[in-house]
N, CA, C and O atoms as a Maestro MAE file, in Angstrom:
{
 s_m_m2io_version
 :::
 2.0.0
}

f_m_ct {
 s_m_title
 :::
 protein
 m_atom[248] {
  # First column is atom index #
  i_m_mmod_type
  r_m_x_coord
  r_m_y_coord
  r_m_z_coord
  i_m_residue_number
  s_m_chain_name
  s_m_pdb_residue_name
  s_m_pdb_atom_name
  i_m_atomic_number
  :::
  1 25 104.412 129.391 140.943 1 A "MET " " N  " 7
  2 3 103.728 131.352 140.062 1 A "MET " " CA " 6
  3 2 103.677 130.792 138.831 1 A "MET " " C  " 6
  4 15 103.832 129.750 138.194 1 A "MET " " O  " 8
  5 25 103.283 132.374 138.754 2 A "GLU " " N  " 7
  6 3 101.966 131.994 137.225 2 A "GLU " " CA " 6
  7 2 102.617 133.284 135.970 2 A "GLU " " C  " 6
  8 15 102.641 134.434 136.411 2 A "GLU " " O  " 8
  9 25 102.791 133.214 135.448 3 A "TYR " " N  " 7
  10 3 103.272 134.244 133.838 3 A "TYR " " CA " 6
  11 2 102.225 134.301 133.079 3 A "TYR " " C  " 6
  12 15 101.526 133.451 132.527 3 A "TYR " " O  " 8
  13 25 102.223 135.547 133.141 4 A "LEU " " N  " 7
  14 3 100.890 136.022 132.745 4 A "LEU " " CA " 6
  15 2 100.992 136.945 130.603 4 A "LEU " " C  " 6
  16 15 101.469 138.079 130.566 4 A "LEU " " O  " 8
  17 25 100.636 136.448 129.533 5 A "ARG " " N  " 7
  18 3 101.015 137.358 129.030 5 A "ARG " " CA " 6
  19 2 99.695 137.652 128.031 5 A "ARG " " C  " 6
  20 15 98.811 136.848 127.735 5 A "ARG " " O  " 8
  21 25 99.812 138.845 127.666 6 A "THR " " N  " 7
  22 3 98.057 139.221 127.032 6 A "THR " " CA " 6
  23 2 98.266 140.488 126.342 6 A "THR " " C  " 6
  24 15 98.613 141.472 126.994 6 A "THR " " O  " 8
  25 25 98.099 140.549 125.169 7 A "SER " " N  " 7
  26 3 97.958 141.380 124.113 7 A "SER " " CA " 6
  27 2 97.144 143.020 124.506 7 A "SER " " C  " 6
  28 15 96.054 143.445 124.121 7 A "SER " " O  " 8
  29 25 98.008 143.556 125.261 8 A "LEU " " N  " 7
  30 3 97.567 144.736 125.463 8 A "LEU " " CA " 6
  31 2 96.858 145.560 124.319 8 A "LEU " " C  " 6
  32 15 95.752 145.948 124.697 8 A "LEU " " O  " 8
  33 25 97.094 145.849 123.341 9 A "GLY " " N  " 7
  34 3 96.569 146.498 122.028 9 A "GLY " " CA " 6
  35 2 97.550 147.951 121.562 9 A "GLY " " C  " 6
  36 15 98.772 148.056 121.452 9 A "GLY " " O  " 8
  37 25 96.815 148.632 121.422 10 A "PHE " " N  " 7
  38 3 97.660 149.956 121.433 10 A "PHE " " CA " 6
  39 2 97.244 150.598 122.623 10 A "PHE " " C  " 6
  40 15 96.141 150.451 123.150 10 A "PHE " " O  " 8
  41 25 98.090 151.254 122.992 11 A "VAL " " N  " 7
  42 3 98.600 151.814 124.819 11 A "VAL " " CA " 6
  43 2 99.140 152.907 124.047 11 A "VAL " " C  " 6
  44 15 100.152 152.577 123.429 11 A "VAL " " O  " 8
  45 25 98.656 154.526 123.835 12 A "PRO " " N  " 7
  46 3 98.890 155.911 123.387 12 A "PRO " " CA " 6
  47 2 99.157 156.505 124.278 12 A "PRO " " C  " 6
  48 15 99.254 157.722 124.126 12 A "PRO " " O  " 8
  49 25 99.428 155.837 125.789 13 A "VAL " " N  " 7
  50 3 100.162 156.363 127.319 13 A "VAL " " CA " 6
  51 2 101.083 156.525 127.402 13 A "VAL " " C  " 6
  52 15 101.840 156.140 126.511 13 A "VAL " " O  " 8
  53 25 101.571 157.204 128.545 14 A "SER " " N  " 7
  54 3 103.128 157.057 129.042 14 A "SER " " CA " 6
  55 2 102.931 157.649 130.114 14 A "SER " " C  " 6
  56 15 102.334 158.719 129.999 14 A "SER " " O  " 8
  57 25 103.360 157.189 131.625 15 A "PRO " " N  " 7
  58 3 103.716 155.251 131.917 15 A "PRO " " CA " 6
  59 2 102.539 154.607 131.044 15 A "PRO " " C  " 6
  60 15 101.774 155.128 130.232 15 A "PRO " " O  " 8
  61 25 102.670 153.250 131.511 16 A "TYR " " N  " 7
  62 3 101.458 152.333 130.811 16 A "TYR " " CA " 6
  63 2 101.005 151.702 132.875 16 A "TYR " " C  " 6
  64 15 101.869 151.886 133.733 16 A "TYR " " O  " 8
  65 25 100.182 151.305 133.105 17 A "LEU " " N  " 7
  66 3 99.646 150.952 134.403 17 A "LEU " " CA " 6
  67 2 99.717 150.422 134.535 17 A "LEU " " C  " 6
  68 15 100.589 151.071 135.113 17 A "LEU " " O  " 8
  69 25 99.857 148.575 134.910 18 A "ASP " " N  " 7
  70 3 99.300 147.492 134.500 18 A "ASP " " CA " 6
  71 2 98.582 147.228 135.606 18 A "ASP " " C  " 6
  72 15 99.096 146.337 136.283 18 A "ASP " " O  " 8
  73 25 97.265 147.815 136.178 19 A "LYS " " N  " 7
  74 3 96.160 147.613 136.953 19 A "LYS " " CA " 6
  75 2 95.872 145.842 137.032 19 A "LYS " " C  " 6
  76 15 95.440 145.527 138.141 19 A "LYS " " O  " 8
  77 25 95.978 145.065 136.399 20 A "ARG " " N  " 7
  78 3 94.900 143.317 136.104 20 A "ARG " " CA " 6
  79 2 95.917 143.325 137.382 20 A "ARG " " C  " 6
  80 15 97.047 143.741 137.637 20 A "ARG " " O  " 8
  81 25 94.583 142.436 138.210 21 A "GLN " " N  " 7
  82 3 94.586 141.856 139.341 21 A "GLN " " CA " 6
  83 2 95.256 140.268 138.891 21 A "GLN " " C  " 6
  84 15 95.242 139.789 137.757 21 A "GLN " " O  " 8
  85 25 95.860 139.606 140.206 22 A "ALA " " N  " 7
  86 3 96.451 138.150 140.469 22 A "ALA " " CA " 6
  87 2 95.086 137.604 139.537 22 A "ALA " " C  " 6
  88 15 93.985 138.117 139.335 22 A "ALA " " O  " 8
  89 25 95.600 136.551 139.162 23 A "THR " " N  " 7
  90 3 94.215 135.293 139.158 23 A "THR " " CA " 6
  91 2 94.409 134.324 140.657 23 A "THR " " C  " 6
  92 15 93.371 133.725 140.936 23 A "THR " " O  " 8
  93 25 95.269 134.151 141.387 24 A "GLN " " N  " 7
  94 3 95.323 133.119 142.066 24 A "GLN " " CA " 6
  95 2 95.937 134.158 143.127 24 A "GLN " " C  " 6
  96 15 96.845 134.861 142.681 24 A "GLN " " O  " 8
  97 25 95.544 134.368 144.563 25 A "SER " " N  " 7
  98 3 95.630 135.433 145.302 25 A "SER " " CA " 6
  99 2 96.997 134.257 146.132 25 A "SER " " C  " 6
  100 15 97.011 133.029 146.215 25 A "SER " " O  " 8
  101 25 97.971 135.264 146.610 26 A "GLY " " N  " 7
  102 3 98.853 134.766 147.347 26 A "GLY " " CA " 6
  103 2 100.403 134.259 146.419 26 A "GLY " " C  " 6
  104 15 101.491 133.852 146.827 26 A "GLY " " O  " 8
  105 25 100.005 134.452 145.393 27 A "VAL " " N  " 7
  106 3 101.098 133.799 144.147 27 A "VAL " " CA " 6
  107 2 102.025 134.449 143.515 27 A "VAL " " C  " 6
  108 15 101.443 135.263 142.798 27 A "VAL " " O  " 8
  109 25 103.086 134.534 143.394 28 A "PRO " " N  " 7
  110 3 103.888 136.083 142.907 28 A "PRO " " CA " 6
  111 2 103.717 135.762 141.319 28 A "PRO " " C  " 6
  112 15 104.467 134.927 140.813 28 A "PRO " " O  " 8
  113 25 102.806 136.372 140.592 29 A "VAL " " N  " 7
  114 3 102.678 136.858 139.085 29 A "VAL " " CA " 6
  115 2 104.173 137.186 138.150 29 A "VAL " " C  " 6
  116 15 104.800 138.141 138.608 29 A "VAL " " O  " 8
  117 25 104.823 136.496 136.877 30 A "VAL " " N  " 7
  118 3 105.168 137.497 136.592 30 A "VAL " " CA " 6
  119 2 104.617 137.570 135.045 30 A "VAL " " C  " 6
  120 15 104.099 136.655 134.404 30 A "VAL " " O  " 8
  121 25 104.831 138.681 134.702 31 A "ARG " " N  " 7
  122 3 104.378 139.992 133.580 31 A "ARG " " CA " 6
  123 2 105.564 140.428 132.737 31 A "ARG " " C  " 6
  124 15 106.520 141.163 132.986 31 A "ARG " " O  " 8
  125 25 105.138 139.627 131.476 32 A "GLU " " N  " 7
  126 3 106.318 140.499 130.022 32 A "GLU " " CA " 6
  127 2 106.230 141.226 129.091 32 A "GLU " " C  " 6
  128 15 105.311 140.846 128.366 32 A "GLU " " O  " 8
  129 25 106.794 142.234 128.663 33 A "TYR " " N  " 7
  130 3 106.449 143.870 128.312 33 A "TYR " " CA " 6
  131 2 106.925 143.787 127.139 33 A "TYR " " C  " 6
  132 15 107.970 143.138 127.187 33 A "TYR " " O  " 8
  133 25 106.630 144.189 125.895 34 A "ARG " " N  " 7
  134 3 107.220 144.575 124.843 34 A "ARG " " CA " 6
  135 2 106.890 146.435 124.110 34 A "ARG " " C  " 6
  136 15 106.359 147.288 124.821 34 A "ARG " " O  " 8
  137 25 107.076 146.559 123.489 35 A "ALA " " N  " 7
  138 3 106.951 148.143 123.196 35 A "ALA " " CA " 6
  139 2 107.385 148.226 121.621 35 A "ALA " " C  " 6
  140 15 108.070 147.365 121.068 35 A "ALA " " O  " 8
  141 25 107.019 149.072 121.168 36 A "CYS " " N  " 7
  142 3 107.059 149.889 119.896 36 A "CYS " " CA " 6
  143 2 106.998 151.019 119.702 36 A "CYS " " C  " 6
  144 15 105.845 151.350 119.977 36 A "CYS " " O  " 8
  145 25 107.632 151.970 119.339 37 A "TYR " " N  " 7
  146 3 106.880 153.528 118.632 37 A "TYR " " CA " 6
  147 2 105.727 152.842 117.245 37 A "TYR " " C  " 6
  148 15 105.682 151.818 116.565 37 A "TYR " " O  " 8
  149 25 104.864 154.211 117.390 38 A "THR " " N  " 7
  150 3 104.052 154.211 116.470 38 A "THR " " CA " 6
  151 2 103.691 155.408 116.115 38 A "THR " " C  " 6
  152 15 103.963 156.348 116.861 38 A "THR " " O  " 8
  153 25 103.156 155.571 115.171 39 A "ASN " " N  " 7
  154 3 102.526 156.967 115.035 39 A "ASN " " CA " 6
  155 2 101.428 157.572 114.960 39 A "ASN " " C  " 6
  156 15 101.253 158.509 114.181 39 A "ASN " " O  " 8
  157 25 100.463 157.090 115.819 40 A "TYR " " N  " 7
  158 3 99.476 156.740 116.196 40 A "TYR " " CA " 6
  159 2 97.849 155.906 115.546 40 A "TYR " " C  " 6
  160 15 96.670 155.831 115.890 40 A "TYR " " O  " 8
  161 25 98.759 155.398 114.409 41 A "ARG " " N  " 7
  162 3 97.645 154.476 113.672 41 A "ARG " " CA " 6
  163 2 98.206 153.488 113.277 41 A "ARG " " C  " 6
  164 15 97.602 152.808 112.448 41 A "ARG " " O  " 8
  165 25 100.309 152.817 113.978 42 A "GLU " " N  " 7
  166 3 101.016 151.799 113.158 42 A "GLU " " CA " 6
  167 2 101.402 151.388 113.383 42 A "GLU " " C  " 6
  168 15 101.747 150.709 112.416 42 A "GLU " " O  " 8
  169 25 102.251 150.760 114.929 43 A "ALA " " N  " 7
  170 3 103.761 150.161 114.331 43 A "ALA " " CA " 6
  171 2 104.607 151.123 113.722 43 A "ALA " " C  " 6
  172 15 103.934 151.719 112.881 43 A "ALA " " O  " 8
  173 25 106.025 151.645 113.762 44 A "ILE " " N  " 7
  174 3 106.715 152.517 112.354 44 A "ILE " " CA " 6
  175 2 108.207 152.095 113.401 44 A "ILE " " C  " 6
  176 15 109.233 152.740 113.187 44 A "ILE " " O  " 8
  177 25 108.211 150.985 114.512 45 A "SER " " N  " 7
  178 3 109.826 150.258 114.875 45 A "SER " " CA " 6
  179 2 109.226 148.855 115.069 45 A "SER " " C  " 6
  180 15 108.069 148.513 114.825 45 A "SER " " O  " 8
  181 25 110.496 147.916 115.681 46 A "GLN " " N  " 7
  182 3 110.925 146.533 115.672 46 A "GLN " " CA " 6
  183 2 109.580 146.638 117.288 46 A "GLN " " C  " 6
  184 15 108.863 147.351 117.991 46 A "GLN " " O  " 8
  185 25 110.202 144.993 116.922 47 A "MET " " N  " 7
  186 3 109.352 145.134 118.528 47 A "MET " " CA " 6
  187 2 110.902 145.421 119.829 47 A "MET " " C  " 6
  188 15 112.058 145.129 119.522 47 A "MET " " O  " 8
  189 25 110.595 145.884 120.886 48 A "SER " " N  " 7
  190 3 111.757 146.085 121.797 48 A "SER " " CA " 6
  191 2 111.907 144.784 122.538 48 A "SER " " C  " 6
  192 15 111.005 143.947 122.515 48 A "SER " " O  " 8
  193 25 113.324 144.551 123.368 49 A "ALA " " N  " 7
  194 3 113.196 143.196 124.153 49 A "ALA " " CA " 6
  195 2 112.229 143.385 124.975 49 A "ALA " " C  " 6
  196 15 111.610 144.364 125.394 49 A "ALA " " O  " 8
  197 25 112.198 141.763 125.203 50 A "THR " " N  " 7
  198 3 111.051 141.361 126.593 50 A "THR " " CA " 6
  199 2 111.811 142.105 127.906 50 A "THR " " C  " 6
  200 15 113.013 142.059 128.168 50 A "THR " " O  " 8
  201 25 110.520 142.953 128.812 51 A "SER " " N  " 7
  202 3 110.661 142.714 129.946 51 A "SER " " CA " 6
  203 2 110.292 142.236 130.795 51 A "SER " " C  " 6
  204 15 109.074 142.087 130.701 51 A "SER " " O  " 8
  205 25 110.766 141.795 131.843 52 A "SER " " N  " 7
  206 3 109.916 140.981 132.549 52 A "SER " " CA " 6
  207 2 109.951 140.970 133.977 52 A "SER " " C  " 6
  208 15 111.010 140.654 134.519 52 A "SER " " O  " 8
  209 25 108.750 141.327 134.813 53 A "VAL " " N  " 7
  210 3 108.304 142.187 135.713 53 A "VAL " " CA " 6
  211 2 107.937 140.944 136.664 53 A "VAL " " C  " 6
  212 15 107.738 139.885 136.068 53 A "VAL " " O  " 8
  213 25 107.778 140.929 138.573 54 A "MET " " N  " 7
  214 3 107.054 139.627 139.300 54 A "MET " " CA " 6
  215 2 107.245 140.788 139.828 54 A "MET " " C  " 6
  216 15 108.262 141.446 140.049 54 A "MET " " O  " 8
  217 25 104.853 141.164 140.209 55 A "PHE " " N  " 7
  218 3 104.132 141.389 141.379 55 A "PHE " " CA " 6
  219 2 104.209 140.314 142.266 55 A "PHE " " C  " 6
  220 15 104.099 139.088 142.221 55 A "PHE " " O  " 8
  221 25 104.381 140.980 142.892 56 A "LEU " " N  " 7
  222 3 103.793 140.588 144.767 56 A "LEU " " CA " 6
  223 2 102.532 140.729 145.374 56 A "LEU " " C  " 6
  224 15 102.536 141.858 145.864 56 A "LEU " " O  " 8
  225 25 101.510 140.209 145.589 57 A "GLU " " N  " 7
  226 3 100.388 140.478 146.706 57 A "GLU " " CA " 6
  227 2 101.015 141.588 146.605 57 A "GLU " " C  " 6
  228 15 102.134 141.806 146.142 57 A "GLU " " O  " 8
  229 25 99.830 142.684 147.306 58 A "GLY " " N  " 7
  230 3 99.838 143.600 147.711 58 A "GLY " " CA " 6
  231 2 100.722 144.608 146.980 58 A "GLY " " C  " 6
  232 15 100.146 145.644 147.314 58 A "GLY " " O  " 8
  233 25 101.763 145.005 146.185 59 A "MET " " N  " 7
  234 3 102.502 145.445 146.026 59 A "MET " " CA " 6
  235 2 102.402 146.001 144.463 59 A "MET " " C  " 6
  236 15 103.461 146.557 144.170 59 A "MET " " O  " 8
  237 25 101.310 146.017 143.223 60 A "ALA " " N  " 7
  238 3 101.035 145.941 142.734 60 A "ALA " " CA " 6
  239 2 100.560 147.685 142.191 60 A "ALA " " C  " 6
  240 15 100.489 148.531 143.082 60 A "ALA " " O  " 8
  241 25 100.262 148.107 140.737 61 A "ALA " " N  " 7
  242 3 99.982 149.296 141.299 61 A "ALA " " CA " 6
  243 2 98.338 149.043 141.311 61 A "ALA " " C  " 6
  244 15 97.529 148.209 140.904 61 A "ALA " " O  " 8
  245 25 98.377 150.644 142.239 62 A "LYS " " N  " 7
  246 3 95.991 150.199 142.222 62 A "LYS " " CA " 6
  247 2 96.395 152.043 141.960 62 A "LYS " " C  " 6
  248 15 95.485 152.859 141.805 62 A "LYS " " O  " 8
  :::
 }
 m_bond[247] {
  # First column is bond index #
  i_m_from
  i_m_to
  i_m_order
  :::
  1 1 2 1
  2 2 3 1
  3 3 4 2
  4 3 5 1
  5 5 6 1
  6 6 7 1
  7 7 8 2
  8 7 9 1
  9 9 10 1
  10 10 11 1
  11 11 12 2
  12 11 13 1
  13 13 14 1
  14 14 15 1
  15 15 16 2
  16 15 17 1
  17 17 18 1
  18 18 19 1
  19 19 20 2
  20 19 21 1
  21 21 22 1
  22 22 23 1
  23 23 24 2
  24 23 25 1
  25 25 26 1
  26 26 27 1
  27 27 28 2
  28 27 29 1
  29 29 30 1
  30 30 31 1
  31 31 32 2
  32 31 33 1
  33 33 34 1
  34 34 35 1
  35 35 36 2
  36 35 37 1
  37 37 38 1
  38 38 39 1
  39 39 40 2
  40 39 41 1
  41 41 42 1
  42 42 43 1
  43 43 44 2
  44 43 45 1
  45 45 46 1
  46 46 47 1
  47 47 48 2
  48 47 49 1
  49 49 50 1
  50 50 51 1
  51 51 52 2
  52 51 53 1
  53 53 54 1
  54 54 55 1
  55 55 56 2
  56 55 57 1
  57 57 58 1
  58 58 59 1
  59 59 60 2
  60 59 61 1
  61 61 62 1
  62 62 63 1
  63 63 64 2
  64 63 65 1
  65 65 66 1
  66 66 67 1
  67 67 68 2
  68 67 69 1
  69 69 70 1
  70 70 71 1
  71 71 72 2
  72 71 73 1
  73 73 74 1
  74 74 75 1
  75 75 76 2
  76 75 77 1
  77 77 78 1
  78 78 79 1
  79 79 80 2
  80 79 81 1
  81 81 82 1
  82 82 83 1
  83 83 84 2
  84 83 85 1
  85 85 86 1
  86 86 87 1
  87 87 88 2
  88 87 89 1
  89 89 90 1
  90 90 91 1
  91 91 92 2
  92 91 93 1
  93 93 94 1
  94 94 95 1
  95 95 96 2
  96 95 97 1
  97 97 98 1
  98 98 99 1
  99 99 100 2
  100 99 101 1
  101 101 102 1
  102 102 103 1
  103 103 104 2
  104 103 105 1
  105 105 106 1
  106 106 107 1
  107 107 108 2
  108 107 109 1
  109 109 110 1
  110 110 111 1
  111 111 112 2
  112 111 113 1
  113 113 114 1
  114 114 115 1
  115 115 116 2
  116 115 117 1
  117 117 118 1
  118 118 119 1
  119 119 120 2
  120 119 121 1
  121 121 122 1
  122 122 123 1
  123 123 124 2
  124 123 125 1
  125 125 126 1
  126 126 127 1
  127 127 128 2
  128 127 129 1
  129 129 130 1
  130 130 131 1
  131 131 132 2
  132 131 133 1
  133 133 134 1
  134 134 135 1
  135 135 136 2
  136 135 137 1
  137 137 138 1
  138 138 139 1
  139 139 140 2
  140 139 141 1
  141 141 142 1
  142 142 143 1
  143 143 144 2
  144 143 145 1
  145 145 146 1
  146 146 147 1
  147 147 148 2
  148 147 149 1
  149 149 150 1
  150 150 151 1
  151 151 152 2
  152 151 153 1
  153 153 154 1
  154 154 155 1
  155 155 156 2
  156 155 157 1
  157 157 158 1
  158 158 159 1
  159 159 160 2
  160 159 161 1
  161 161 162 1
  162 162 163 1
  163 163 164 2
  164 163 165 1
  165 165 166 1
  166 166 167 1
  167 167 168 2
  168 167 169 1
  169 169 170 1
  170 170 171 1
  171 171 172 2
  172 171 173 1
  173 173 174 1
  174 174 175 1
  175 175 176 2
  176 175 177 1
  177 177 178 1
  178 178 179 1
  179 179 180 2
  180 179 181 1
  181 181 182 1
  182 182 183 1
  183 183 184 2
  184 183 185 1
  185 185 186 1
  186 186 187 1
  187 187 188 2
  188 187 189 1
  189 189 190 1
  190 190 191 1
  191 191 192 2
  192 191 193 1
  193 193 194 1
  194 194 195 1
  195 195 196 2
  196 195 197 1
  197 197 198 1
  198 198 199 1
  199 199 200 2
  200 199 201 1
  201 201 202 1
  202 202 203 1
  203 203 204 2
  204 203 205 1
  205 205 206 1
  206 206 207 1
  207 207 208 2
  208 207 209 1
  209 209 210 1
  210 210 211 1
  211 211 212 2
  212 211 213 1
  213 213 214 1
  214 214 215 1
  215 215 216 2
  216 215 217 1
  217 217 218 1
  218 218 219 1
  219 219 220 2
  220 219 221 1
  221 221 222 1
  222 222 223 1
  223 223 224 2
  224 223 225 1
  225 225 226 1
  226 226 227 1
  227 227 228 2
  228 227 229 1
  229 229 230 1
  230 230 231 1
  231 231 232 2
  232 231 233 1
  233 233 234 1
  234 234 235 1
  235 235 236 2
  236 235 237 1
  237 237 238 1
  238 238 239 1
  239 239 240 2
  240 239 241 1
  241 241 242 1
  242 242 243 1
  243 243 244 2
  244 243 245 1
  245 245 246 1
  246 246 247 1
  247 247 248 2
  :::
 }
}
């Protein structure tokens, strides 16, 4: 299993669709996400708790 943690920077749209491809074919990937409120210039809240999502090959968002 592969764990992927990448800073996405500022993403001002909802919902965010993670279209990154797995780095190894056939290996489940666990991705972790956190969010916070912004005023479109800077963060104005604390970071949320981490949510972990497992992607299986062929089931990722397109």
